[in-house]
Backbone as CSV, one residue per row, in Angstrom:
resi,resn,N_x,N_y,N_z,CA_x,CA_y,CA_z,C_x,C_y,C_z
1,MET,20.205,91.494,69.725,21.702,91.337,69.742,22.050,89.807,69.549
2,THR,23.180,89.897,68.756,24.099,88.498,68.163,24.310,88.137,69.395
3,HIS,24.078,86.998,69.490,24.416,85.605,70.442,26.073,85.492,69.931
4,LYS,27.094,85.322,71.150,28.597,85.163,70.383,28.627,83.524,71.151
5,LEU,29.406,83.028,70.002,29.621,81.261,70.783,31.255,81.169,70.139
6,ALA,32.308,80.527,70.868,33.487,80.523,70.226,33.950,79.465,70.845
7,THR,34.592,78.190,70.070,35.001,77.413,70.760,36.512,77.524,70.317
8,ILE,36.793,76.290,71.235,38.996,76.470,71.757,39.185,74.857,72.345
9,GLY,40.268,74.884,71.827,40.796,73.538,71.830,42.183,73.654,73.172
10,TYR,42.741,73.079,73.778,43.624,73.450,74.630,45.202,72.637,73.833
11,GLU,45.275,71.409,73.220,46.278,70.421,72.810,47.634,71.327,72.557
12,GLN,47.796,72.715,71.857,49.265,72.729,71.568,48.779,73.878,72.651
13,ALA,48.381,74.231,74.304,48.433,75.557,74.151,48.586,75.139,76.391
14,THR,49.154,76.379,77.063,48.904,75.964,78.614,47.470,76.827,79.289
15,LEU,47.477,76.465,80.225,46.115,76.799,80.717,46.092,78.424,80.699
16,GLY,47.007,78.721,81.360,47.230,80.326,80.833,46.764,80.973,79.437
17,ASP,47.308,80.538,78.778,47.239,80.800,77.614,45.855,80.630,76.990
18,VAL,45.157,79.752,77.225,43.517,79.821,76.900,42.785,80.557,78.218
19,ILE,42.763,80.677,79.105,41.990,81.789,80.058,42.673,82.890,79.250
20,ASP,43.808,83.110,78.791,43.863,84.715,78.224,42.749,84.786,76.890
21,ARG,42.892,83.876,76.244,41.912,83.657,74.968,40.534,83.811,75.232
22,LEU,40.082,83.012,76.159,38.806,83.319,76.678,38.435,84.382,77.576
23,LYS,38.947,85.020,78.101,39.024,86.087,78.399,39.447,87.448,77.823
24,ALA,39.676,87.872,76.210,40.108,88.369,75.010,38.377,88.889,74.794
25,ALA,38.205,87.035,74.168,36.831,87.106,73.500,35.449,87.673,74.849
26,SER,36.109,87.805,75.388,34.722,88.401,76.675,33.995,87.135,77.212
27,VAL,34.901,85.988,76.888,33.636,84.846,77.088,33.515,84.710,78.994
28,GLU,32.399,84.841,79.184,31.530,84.380,80.364,31.378,82.547,81.092
29,VAL,31.067,81.687,79.999,31.357,80.893,80.099,31.683,79.477,79.530
30,VAL,32.413,78.422,80.072,32.946,77.445,78.996,32.450,76.350,79.496
31,ILE,31.336,75.520,77.985,30.916,74.662,78.193,32.028,73.517,77.707
32,ASP,32.618,72.565,78.406,33.379,71.322,78.490,32.177,70.210,77.906
33,VAL,32.795,70.325,76.252,32.123,69.738,75.820,32.885,67.340,75.318
34,ARG,33.844,68.144,76.459,34.772,66.386,76.603,33.565,65.072,77.222
35,ALA,33.774,64.172,76.419,32.879,63.333,76.900,33.834,62.709,78.376
36,VAL,35.356,62.407,78.359,35.721,62.596,79.779,36.769,63.811,79.861
37,ALA,36.128,64.228,81.070,36.485,65.626,81.621,38.043,64.922,82.539
38,ALA,38.986,64.597,81.477,40.046,64.235,82.528,41.349,64.523,81.464
39,SER,42.294,65.362,81.774,43.693,65.099,80.644,44.843,65.141,81.323
40,ARG,45.943,64.911,80.296,47.210,64.566,80.528,47.845,66.099,80.793
41,ARG,47.745,66.927,80.140,47.458,68.283,80.381,47.719,69.043,81.727
42,ALA,48.249,69.369,81.912,48.291,70.091,83.541,47.250,71.127,83.505
43,GLY,46.145,71.302,84.219,45.321,72.159,84.741,44.152,72.242,83.985
44,PHE,44.554,70.713,82.811,42.763,70.759,82.591,41.932,69.497,82.417
45,SER,42.297,69.203,83.843,41.094,67.861,84.492,39.728,68.377,85.059
46,LYS,38.971,68.364,85.603,37.368,69.257,85.069,37.915,70.025,86.610
47,THR,38.194,69.561,87.830,37.927,70.218,89.058,39.481,71.696,88.970
48,LEU,40.579,71.147,88.640,41.025,71.673,88.217,40.562,73.354,87.292
49,LEU,40.391,72.436,85.877,39.990,73.646,84.965,38.841,74.590,85.830
50,ALA,37.860,73.932,86.322,36.262,74.800,87.076,37.424,75.916,88.092
51,GLY,38.346,75.601,88.580,38.467,76.060,89.686,39.627,77.232,89.682
52,SER,40.621,76.901,88.205,41.414,78.258,87.218,40.507,79.412,87.025
53,LEU,39.125,78.360,86.194,38.298,79.867,85.784,37.766,80.389,86.687
54,LYS,36.848,79.737,87.838,36.380,80.483,88.129,37.337,81.675,88.600
55,GLN,38.604,81.799,89.068,39.303,83.003,89.950,39.499,83.571,88.716
56,ALA,39.196,83.983,87.432,39.338,83.849,86.608,38.319,84.958,86.056
57,GLY,37.033,84.360,86.813,36.098,85.138,86.618,35.144,85.132,85.335
58,ILE,35.288,83.395,85.444,34.718,82.185,83.751,33.967,80.795,84.702
59,ASP,32.573,80.811,84.362,31.819,79.941,85.029,32.520,79.000,83.938
60,TYR,32.171,77.522,84.688,32.271,76.584,83.758,31.100,75.283,84.020
61,LEU,30.785,74.774,82.581,29.506,73.095,82.765,30.179,72.637,81.933
62,HIS,30.017,71.228,82.865,30.314,70.358,82.103,29.338,69.729,81.298
63,LEU,29.310,69.107,80.086,27.889,68.677,79.008,28.896,67.395,78.706
64,ARG,29.067,66.206,79.666,29.540,65.241,79.356,28.901,64.600,77.909
65,ASP,27.690,64.333,77.877,26.758,64.184,77.033,26.715,64.776,75.594
66,LEU,27.771,65.591,75.311,28.266,66.342,74.153,29.295,66.017,73.935
67,GLY,30.295,64.802,74.241,31.146,64.448,74.314,31.481,63.232,73.463
68,THR,32.272,62.827,72.307,32.520,61.985,71.697,32.439,60.599,72.385
69,PRO,31.763,59.755,72.301,31.759,58.207,72.701,33.375,57.544,72.237
70,LYS,33.395,56.674,73.086,35.060,55.934,72.802,35.252,55.801,71.427
71,PRO,34.136,54.853,70.763,34.579,54.627,69.335,34.669,55.967,68.637
72,GLY,34.314,57.319,68.784,34.501,58.169,67.728,35.940,58.700,67.871
73,ARG,36.309,59.485,69.762,38.019,59.041,69.972,38.528,58.496,69.606
74,GLN,38.469,57.035,69.272,39.562,56.162,68.660,39.738,56.504,67.144
75,ALA,38.304,56.788,66.472,38.175,57.189,64.685,39.436,58.175,65.089
76,ALA,39.115,59.226,66.019,39.726,60.577,65.661,41.086,60.444,66.366
77,ARG,41.482,59.986,66.955,43.198,59.739,67.156,43.506,58.856,66.338
78,ALA,42.960,58.010,65.315,43.482,57.317,63.980,43.441,58.324,62.737
79,GLY,43.010,59.102,63.343,42.682,60.371,61.707,41.574,60.322,60.857
80,ARG,40.752,59.729,61.452,39.514,59.047,60.454,38.873,59.953,60.662
81,ILE,38.545,61.333,60.995,37.728,62.664,61.595,36.200,62.484,60.291
82,ALA,36.269,61.646,59.311,34.789,61.320,58.957,34.231,60.792,59.859
83,GLU,35.161,59.483,59.973,34.404,58.656,60.756,33.913,58.871,62.304
84,MET,34.440,59.653,63.137,34.533,60.081,64.247,32.890,61.174,63.896
85,HIS,33.215,61.789,62.678,31.856,62.923,62.606,30.698,62.429,62.377
86,GLU,30.551,61.035,61.759,30.059,60.384,61.750,28.895,59.219,63.270
87,ILE,29.780,59.306,63.890,29.526,57.995,65.183,29.202,58.914,66.398
88,PHE,29.656,60.622,65.913,29.260,61.407,66.755,27.645,62.197,66.557
89,ARG,27.190,62.400,65.254,26.684,62.760,64.876,25.181,61.279,65.518
90,ALA,25.236,60.157,65.269,24.543,59.191,65.663,24.061,59.434,67.134
91,HIS,25.557,59.367,67.733,25.404,60.019,68.942,24.475,61.117,69.827
92,LEU,24.415,61.971,69.117,23.994,63.165,69.033,22.292,62.499,69.219
93,GLU,21.643,62.210,68.514,20.700,60.990,69.157,20.202,60.539,70.020
94,GLU,20.960,60.427,70.751,20.358,60.120,72.177,19.899,60.977,72.607
95,PRO,19.125,60.501,73.898,18.089,61.451,74.342,18.790,62.370,75.055
96,ALA,19.891,61.782,75.766,20.861,62.216,76.940,21.833,63.998,76.202
97,ALA,21.777,63.088,74.880,22.600,64.250,74.200,21.799,65.828,73.625
98,GLN,20.315,64.817,73.518,19.414,66.747,72.907,19.142,67.291,74.045
99,VAL,18.769,66.361,75.167,19.044,67.246,76.599,20.059,68.445,76.586
100,GLN,21.096,67.666,76.817,22.330,68.800,76.912,22.780,69.732,75.777
101,LEU,22.069,69.280,74.676,22.159,70.605,73.229,21.289,71.227,73.873
102,ALA,19.806,71.312,74.418,19.052,72.067,74.850,19.464,72.671,75.536
103,GLN,20.017,72.680,76.448,21.139,73.195,78.012,22.437,73.861,76.934
104,ALA,23.121,73.523,76.211,23.953,74.232,76.088,23.363,75.511,74.915
105,CYS,22.563,75.608,74.413,21.536,76.536,73.777,21.316,77.178,74.657
106,GLU,20.583,77.011,75.563,20.270,77.862,76.942,21.141,79.099,77.553
107,VAL,21.745,78.022,77.599,23.391,78.944,78.269,24.027,80.078,77.293
108,ALA,23.895,79.227,75.601,24.873,80.410,74.729,23.571,81.649,74.785
109,LYS,22.414,81.439,75.007,21.236,82.628,74.230,21.323,83.789,75.275
110,ASP,21.957,83.592,76.265,22.049,84.412,77.663,23.342,84.896,77.654
111,ARG,24.757,84.397,77.464,25.224,84.529,78.072,27.165,84.170,76.792
112,THR,27.519,84.725,76.498,28.880,84.794,76.156,30.066,83.407,75.951
113,ALA,29.273,82.162,75.910,29.800,81.048,75.667,31.010,80.532,74.709
114,ALA,32.021,79.168,75.314,33.139,78.972,74.553,32.709,77.261,75.146
115,LEU,32.639,76.684,73.800,33.037,75.183,73.474,34.682,74.716,74.004
116,LEU,34.169,74.068,74.917,35.691,73.363,75.356,35.688,72.358,74.914
117,CYS,37.168,71.924,74.109,37.928,70.473,73.950,39.303,70.250,73.508
118,TYR,39.711,69.008,73.432,41.162,68.944,72.991,41.872,70.040,71.758
119,GLU,41.285,68.909,70.767,42.029,69.348,69.499,42.189,70.764,69.319
120,ALA,43.251,71.338,68.979,43.620,72.587,68.034,42.694,73.243,67.474
121,GLU,42.253,72.117,66.021,41.906,72.722,65.402,40.339,72.230,65.304
122,ALA,39.069,73.532,65.743,38.028,72.747,65.517,37.586,71.929,64.419
123,ALA,38.239,72.515,63.284,37.495,71.233,61.934,37.554,70.079,62.487
124,GLY,38.983,69.266,63.366,39.115,67.854,63.423,38.407,68.020,64.579
125,CYS,37.922,69.103,65.389,36.747,68.103,67.004,35.421,68.290,65.988
126,HIS,35.200,67.287,67.303,32.962,67.454,67.491,32.785,68.193,68.245
127,ARG,33.160,69.686,68.481,32.465,71.054,69.038,32.162,71.614,67.724
128,ALA,32.828,71.530,66.691,32.336,72.337,65.118,31.150,71.633,65.450
129,ILE,30.544,70.598,65.321,29.233,69.900,64.821,28.268,71.002,66.183
130,VAL,28.872,70.600,67.352,28.176,70.634,68.139,28.106,72.408,67.988
131,ALA,28.815,73.282,67.351,28.793,74.608,67.905,27.824,75.024,66.516
132,ASP,27.680,73.811,65.097,27.130,74.474,63.962,26.064,74.168,64.443
133,LEU,24.899,73.070,65.529,23.621,72.767,65.265,23.912,73.971,66.679
134,ILE,24.396,74.548,67.352,23.607,75.649,68.457,23.391,76.995,67.843
135,LYS,24.317,77.045,66.602,24.198,78.395,65.589,22.805,78.305,64.996
136,ASP,22.254,76.913,64.595,21.104,76.808,63.904,20.040,77.168,64.782
137,ARG,20.009,76.638,65.702,19.120,76.970,67.089,18.675,78.765,67.787
138,ILE,19.799,78.888,67.759,19.917,80.326,68.343,20.375,81.700,67.245
139,GLY,20.841,80.993,66.346,21.051,82.345,65.161,22.520,82.877,65.729
140,CYS,23.518,82.235,66.538,24.945,82.742,67.006,25.930,83.209,65.755
141,GLU,26.935,84.107,65.647,28.034,84.008,65.380,29.203,82.929,65.985
142,VAL,29.696,82.608,64.940,31.255,81.102,66.326,32.053,81.664,65.425
143,THR,33.179,82.009,66.903,34.347,82.135,66.740,35.271,81.219,67.341
144,ASP,35.904,80.515,66.176,37.026,79.376,66.778,38.308,80.505,67.433
145,LEU,38.643,80.066,68.699,39.255,81.270,69.745,41.499,80.475,69.067
């Protein structure tokens, strides 16, 4: 059995759009990889998002230590994606990030999971790095929703 892992960004989407895309991909659990699970976008703050996903039959897990630290977020906002990637890769060496990466791998081994972050395009987001690491560890297919 090939494990499936998705990534999804909500930058230009409504909550309903995101849930529809997750359901269409048979996602069972959303792994929120934002360092700060708050959002100015309606419905995407942690508590509201978790509740809406639960109503849709999708579990929610926030792995804060798989988020980009503040200097990385600042670099990304300024369009310095390579710098953000460098900062994030260094952050991933931290013990807390390693523990949560292992946790994400365990979840993705057993269920269809989706890594959630803000950016619409996975290529410009740290979630692509997380997805690649999980893929390397558990041998899954990765789809950007």
